[in-house]
C-alpha positions as CSV (number, residue, x, y, z in Angstrom):
1,M,24.0,28.7,1.1
2,D,24.2,25.3,-0.4
3,P,21.9,22.7,1.0
4,A,23.4,20.0,3.2
5,P,24.0,16.7,1.3
6,A,21.2,14.3,1.6
7,R,21.6,11.2,3.6
8,R,21.3,7.8,2.2
9,P,18.6,5.8,3.9
10,R,19.8,3.1,6.2
11,V,18.2,-0.1,7.1
12,T,17.6,0.0,10.9
13,I,17.9,-2.8,13.4
14,G,14.2,-2.9,13.6
15,G,13.9,-3.3,9.9
16,L,16.3,-6.2,9.9
17,L,14.5,-7.8,12.8
18,A,11.2,-7.5,10.9
19,A,12.7,-9.2,7.9
20,L,14.2,-12.0,10.0
21,F,10.9,-12.4,11.8
22,G,9.0,-12.8,8.5
23,A,11.5,-15.3,7.1
24,G,11.4,-17.3,10.3
25,L,7.6,-17.3,10.4
26,F,7.5,-18.3,6.7
27,A,9.8,-21.3,7.4
28,W,7.7,-22.3,10.4
29,V,4.5,-22.2,8.4
30,I,5.9,-24.2,5.5
31,Q,7.3,-26.8,7.9
32,H,4.0,-27.3,9.8
33,T,1.8,-27.2,6.6
34,K,4.0,-29.7,4.7
35,I,5.5,-28.8,1.4
36,D,4.0,-31.5,-0.9
37,P,0.4,-30.4,-0.7
38,I,1.5,-26.8,-1.3
39,L,3.5,-27.8,-4.4
40,D,0.5,-29.8,-5.7
41,G,-1.7,-26.6,-5.2
42,L,0.9,-24.5,-7.1
43,K,1.0,-27.0,-9.9
44,S,-2.8,-27.0,-10.2
45,V,-2.7,-23.2,-11.0
46,G,-0.7,-23.8,-14.1
47,W,-1.6,-21.5,-17.0
48,G,-4.0,-19.8,-14.7
49,F,-1.1,-17.8,-13.3
50,I,-1.3,-15.7,-16.4
51,V,-4.9,-14.7,-15.5
52,I,-3.7,-13.9,-12.0
53,L,-0.9,-11.7,-13.3
54,I,-3.4,-9.8,-15.5
55,L,-5.8,-9.2,-12.6
56,S,-3.0,-8.2,-10.3
57,G,-1.6,-5.8,-13.0
58,I,-4.9,-4.0,-13.1
59,R,-4.4,-2.9,-9.5
60,P,-1.2,-0.7,-9.9
61,L,-2.6,0.5,-13.2
62,V,-5.8,2.0,-11.7
63,R,-3.9,3.5,-8.8
64,A,-1.5,5.1,-11.2
65,A,-4.5,6.5,-13.1
66,A,-5.9,7.8,-9.8
67,W,-2.6,9.4,-8.9
68,R,-2.7,11.2,-12.3
69,L,-6.2,12.6,-11.5
70,C,-5.1,13.6,-8.0
71,T,-2.2,15.7,-9.3
72,P,-2.9,19.4,-9.0
73,G,-3.3,21.6,-12.1
74,P,-3.8,20.5,-15.7
75,H,-3.0,16.9,-16.6
76,Q,0.8,17.0,-17.1
77,L,1.3,13.4,-16.0
78,R,0.4,10.5,-18.3
79,I,-0.3,6.9,-17.5
80,R,2.9,5.9,-19.1
81,D,4.6,8.2,-16.5
82,T,2.7,7.1,-13.4
83,F,2.4,3.4,-14.1
84,P,6.1,2.6,-14.2
85,A,6.7,5.1,-11.4
86,F,4.1,3.2,-9.3
87,L,5.7,-0.1,-10.1
88,T,9.2,1.0,-9.1
89,G,8.0,2.6,-5.9
90,E,6.0,-0.5,-4.8
91,A,8.9,-2.7,-5.8
92,L,11.3,-1.0,-3.4
93,G,8.6,-0.8,-0.7
94,N,8.1,-4.6,-1.0
95,V,11.7,-5.7,-0.9
96,T,13.0,-3.4,1.8
97,P,11.9,-2.8,5.5
98,L,11.8,0.9,4.6
99,G,8.3,0.7,3.2
100,L,6.7,4.1,2.5
101,F,10.0,5.9,3.3
102,V,11.4,4.6,0.1
103,S,8.4,3.8,-2.1
104,E,6.7,7.2,-2.2
105,P,9.9,9.3,-2.8
106,T,10.9,6.8,-5.6
107,K,7.5,7.4,-7.4
108,A,8.0,11.1,-7.2
109,V,11.6,10.9,-8.5
110,F,10.4,8.8,-11.5
111,V,8.1,11.5,-12.8
112,R,10.3,14.6,-12.0
113,H,11.0,15.1,-15.7
114,R,7.2,15.9,-16.1
115,V,6.3,17.8,-12.9
116,S,7.9,19.3,-9.8
117,M,8.6,17.1,-6.8
118,M,6.0,19.1,-4.8
119,T,3.3,18.6,-7.5
120,A,4.1,14.9,-7.7
121,V,4.1,14.4,-3.9
122,S,0.9,16.3,-3.4
123,G,-0.8,14.1,-6.0
124,L,0.6,11.0,-4.4
125,A,-0.4,12.1,-0.9
126,T,-4.0,12.9,-2.0
127,E,-4.3,9.5,-3.8
128,N,-2.9,7.8,-0.7
129,V,-5.5,9.5,1.5
130,L,-8.4,8.4,-0.7
131,Y,-7.0,4.9,-1.1
132,T,-6.6,4.6,2.7
133,L,-10.2,5.6,3.2
134,S,-11.3,3.1,0.6
135,V,-9.2,0.4,2.4
136,A,-10.9,1.3,5.7
137,V,-14.3,0.8,4.1
138,V,-13.3,-2.5,2.6
139,I,-11.8,-3.8,5.9
140,A,-14.8,-2.8,7.9
141,T,-17.3,-4.3,5.4
142,G,-15.3,-7.5,5.0
143,T,-14.9,-8.0,8.7
144,V,-18.6,-7.5,9.3
145,A,-19.3,-10.1,6.6
146,L,-16.9,-12.5,8.4
147,L,-18.6,-12.0,11.8
148,F,-22.2,-12.4,10.5
149,S,-21.6,-15.1,7.8
150,F,-19.2,-17.5,9.5
151,D,-18.9,-19.2,12.9
152,V,-15.6,-17.7,14.1
153,P,-13.8,-18.4,17.4
154,R,-14.3,-16.0,20.3
155,A,-10.8,-14.6,20.0
156,V,-11.2,-13.9,16.3
157,R,-14.6,-12.3,17.0
158,L,-13.2,-10.0,19.6
159,A,-10.2,-9.0,17.3
160,S,-12.6,-8.5,14.4
161,T,-14.9,-6.3,16.5
162,I,-11.9,-4.1,17.5
163,V,-10.8,-3.9,13.8
164,V,-14.3,-2.7,12.8
165,G,-14.3,-0.1,15.6
166,I,-10.9,1.2,14.5
167,M,-11.9,1.5,10.8
168,L,-15.2,3.2,11.7
169,G,-13.2,5.6,13.9
170,L,-10.8,6.3,11.1
171,L,-13.7,7.1,8.7
172,A,-15.4,9.3,11.3
173,A,-12.2,11.2,12.0
174,A,-11.6,11.7,8.3
175,A,-15.2,13.1,7.9
176,W,-14.6,15.4,10.8
177,V,-11.3,16.7,9.4
178,L,-12.7,17.3,6.0
179,T,-16.0,18.9,7.1
180,R,-14.4,21.1,9.7
181,D,-11.4,21.9,7.6
182,V,-8.9,20.9,10.3
183,R,-5.2,20.9,9.5
184,V,-4.1,17.9,11.6
185,M,-0.5,17.6,10.5
186,T,0.6,21.2,10.6
187,G,-1.6,21.9,13.6
188,M,0.2,19.2,15.7
189,L,3.5,20.5,14.4
190,D,2.6,24.1,15.4
191,H,1.6,22.8,18.9
192,L,4.9,20.9,19.3
193,H,6.9,23.9,18.0
194,R,5.5,26.1,20.7
195,Y,7.0,23.8,23.3
196,R,10.1,23.3,21.3
197,L,9.4,19.7,20.8
198,A,9.0,19.6,17.1
199,P,11.9,18.2,15.0
200,R,13.9,21.0,13.5
201,A,13.9,19.5,10.0
202,L,10.0,19.5,10.0
203,V,9.8,23.1,11.4
204,Q,12.1,24.3,8.6
205,R,9.6,22.8,6.1
206,L,6.5,24.0,7.8
207,E,5.3,26.2,5.0
208,K,5.8,23.5,2.4
209,L,3.8,21.1,4.7
210,R,1.0,23.7,4.9
211,V,0.8,23.9,1.1
212,L,0.9,20.1,0.9
213,E,-1.8,19.7,3.5
214,D,-4.0,22.3,1.9
215,R,-3.8,20.6,-1.5
216,I,-4.8,17.3,0.1
217,Y,-7.8,18.6,2.1
218,T,-9.2,20.9,-0.6
219,F,-8.8,18.5,-3.5
220,H,-12.5,17.6,-3.5
221,R,-13.4,21.3,-3.7
222,R,-10.8,22.4,-6.2
223,Y,-11.5,19.4,-8.6
224,P,-15.0,18.1,-7.8
225,E,-15.2,16.6,-11.3
226,R,-12.2,14.3,-10.5
227,L,-13.4,13.0,-7.2
228,L,-15.9,10.4,-8.4
229,P,-13.5,9.0,-11.1
230,V,-10.8,8.6,-8.5
231,L,-13.2,6.8,-6.1
232,A,-14.3,4.6,-9.0
233,L,-10.7,3.7,-9.8
234,E,-10.1,2.8,-6.1
235,T,-13.2,0.6,-6.2
236,V,-11.8,-1.2,-9.3
237,Y,-8.6,-1.8,-7.4
238,H,-10.5,-3.7,-4.7
239,V,-12.8,-5.5,-7.1
240,A,-9.7,-6.8,-9.0
241,G,-8.3,-8.0,-5.7
242,V,-11.4,-10.0,-4.9
243,A,-11.4,-11.4,-8.4
244,E,-7.8,-12.4,-8.1
245,V,-8.5,-14.3,-4.9
246,F,-11.6,-16.0,-6.4
247,V,-9.7,-17.1,-9.5
248,T,-6.8,-18.4,-7.5
249,L,-9.1,-20.4,-5.2
250,M,-10.7,-22.0,-8.3
251,W,-7.5,-23.8,-8.9
252,V,-6.1,-24.5,-5.4
253,A,-9.3,-25.3,-3.5
254,H,-12.9,-26.5,-3.9
255,A,-15.6,-24.3,-5.3
256,P,-15.1,-20.8,-3.9
257,T,-17.7,-18.1,-3.4
258,L,-17.4,-14.4,-3.9
259,L,-18.1,-13.9,-0.2
260,V,-15.1,-16.0,0.8
261,A,-12.9,-14.2,-1.8
262,F,-14.1,-10.9,-0.4
263,V,-13.3,-11.9,3.2
264,L,-9.9,-13.2,2.3
265,E,-9.0,-10.0,0.3
266,T,-10.2,-8.0,3.3
267,A,-7.7,-9.9,5.5
268,N,-5.0,-9.3,2.9
269,R,-5.6,-5.6,3.0
270,A,-5.5,-5.6,6.8
271,T,-2.3,-7.6,6.8
272,N,-0.7,-5.1,4.4
273,V,-1.7,-2.3,6.7
274,I,-0.6,-3.8,10.0
275,F,2.6,-5.5,8.8
276,K,3.8,-2.9,6.2
277,F,7.2,-3.0,8.0
278,V,7.7,-6.7,7.0
279,P,9.2,-7.0,3.5
280,M,6.6,-8.5,1.2
281,R,4.6,-9.5,4.3
282,L,6.7,-12.7,4.3
283,G,5.4,-15.3,6.7
284,V,2.6,-13.1,8.2
285,D,0.5,-13.4,5.0
286,E,0.9,-17.2,4.9
287,A,0.2,-17.6,8.6
288,G,-2.8,-15.3,8.6
289,T,-4.4,-16.5,5.3
290,G,-3.9,-20.2,6.4
291,G,-5.6,-19.6,9.7
292,L,-8.5,-17.7,8.1
293,T,-9.2,-20.3,5.4
294,L,-9.6,-22.9,8.1
295,V,-12.3,-20.7,9.7
296,L,-13.9,-20.3,6.3
297,G,-14.2,-24.0,5.8
298,Y,-11.1,-24.6,3.7
299,S,-7.8,-26.2,4.7
300,I,-4.7,-24.4,6.0
301,T,-2.9,-25.7,2.9
302,D,-5.4,-23.8,0.7
303,G,-4.7,-20.6,2.5
304,V,-0.9,-21.0,2.5
305,T,-0.9,-21.9,-1.2
306,L,-3.1,-18.8,-1.9
307,A,-0.6,-16.6,-0.1
308,I,2.4,-18.1,-1.9
309,V,0.7,-17.6,-5.3
310,R,0.1,-14.0,-4.2
311,K,3.8,-13.8,-3.3
312,M,4.8,-15.1,-6.7
313,R,2.8,-12.4,-8.5
314,V,4.3,-9.8,-6.2
315,L,7.7,-11.0,-7.1
316,F,6.9,-10.7,-10.8
317,W,5.7,-7.1,-10.6
318,T,8.6,-6.3,-8.2
319,G,11.0,-7.6,-10.7
320,I,9.4,-5.4,-13.4
321,G,9.7,-2.4,-11.1
322,L,13.4,-3.0,-10.3
323,V,14.1,-3.4,-14.0
324,L,12.4,0.0,-14.7
325,L,14.4,1.6,-11.9
326,A,17.7,0.2,-13.2
327,R,16.9,1.5,-16.7
328,R,16.8,5.0,-15.1
329,G,20.2,4.3,-13.8
330,L,19.1,4.3,-10.1
331,S,19.7,2.0,-7.2
332,P,17.2,1.8,-4.4
333,Q,19.3,4.1,-2.2
334,D,20.0,6.5,-5.1
335,A,16.3,6.9,-5.7
336,V,15.7,8.3,-2.2
337,T,18.8,10.4,-2.3
338,V,17.8,11.9,-5.6
339,A,14.4,12.7,-4.2
340,E,15.9,14.5,-1.3
341,D,18.3,16.4,-3.5
342,V,15.6,17.5,-5.9
343,R,13.4,18.6,-3.1
344,L,16.1,20.7,-1.5
345,Q,17.0,22.3,-4.8
346,E,13.3,23.3,-5.4
347,E,13.1,24.8,-1.9
348,A,16.3,26.7,-2.4
349,A,15.0,28.0,-5.8
350,A,11.8,29.0,-4.1
351,R,13.7,31.0,-1.5
């Protein structure tokens, strides 16, 4: 029996509203910050933008290397496979409200000539889990640094305390899952299936999901020699982020410190997590960074300028990713459709 044709992803009303919200907030921030000081700050960066691009380019490179190490079996993927794949996936995740729904399938599609979709996806999923845990550590550490090193308003202190609690809870839950060998995803799906509440599409793929979950949770036991290098690469990712903020502030503000750069990068990670549904975090990044720089002893203009410089380098790498995707002859919708088609073909072949 032939598999049903895959559906093309559709931008939802919620996605459109998120994009409009971001655009409106961005316009409001620019209007209330005044454009001239921002332009002066951007001009002051000058040739330093090349340094910023280099530092920001290190980040997808090291995550691409981590993905390669997290892929099961012998090393069939190369950096020249995973790096462009990572750029294309992140590009689509940045410019559309579909986020992870389009970015991760696109990455897998890009390397399907080297490994199967299942192998690519399991490597991506494992890397994403380890990356998420590293982000939780960074956010918790940076937020604690903010609370103990700066005089923050009561509302910010309360919100920061809640964030630290959530991150510590996430890390504790992850430790419990890994040490107790709990299968959270398929366990919940089994429970829902017993009461006929599970989506049929997921139930039909339950065995595939079991394999995927098993590969994620047993990675540290199957490839213990790869775990520390992956964690080291994730650390380099965050260090490069702090360095990028520090270098940017050198041009747009008065003498920065590594502590300030670390706190601002922490806030950027939190913004990316909370507002993943807003394309390129437009508006929310500018508003959040501007408000935080004021707390840290800088001006709102410094923070907004920092966020806009960050947006400029995101646009640069997004453009590179879209060019690479076009060279493969794929549109954003085609990428997800091909991913679904290939996955269905592999499942049919397995049956």
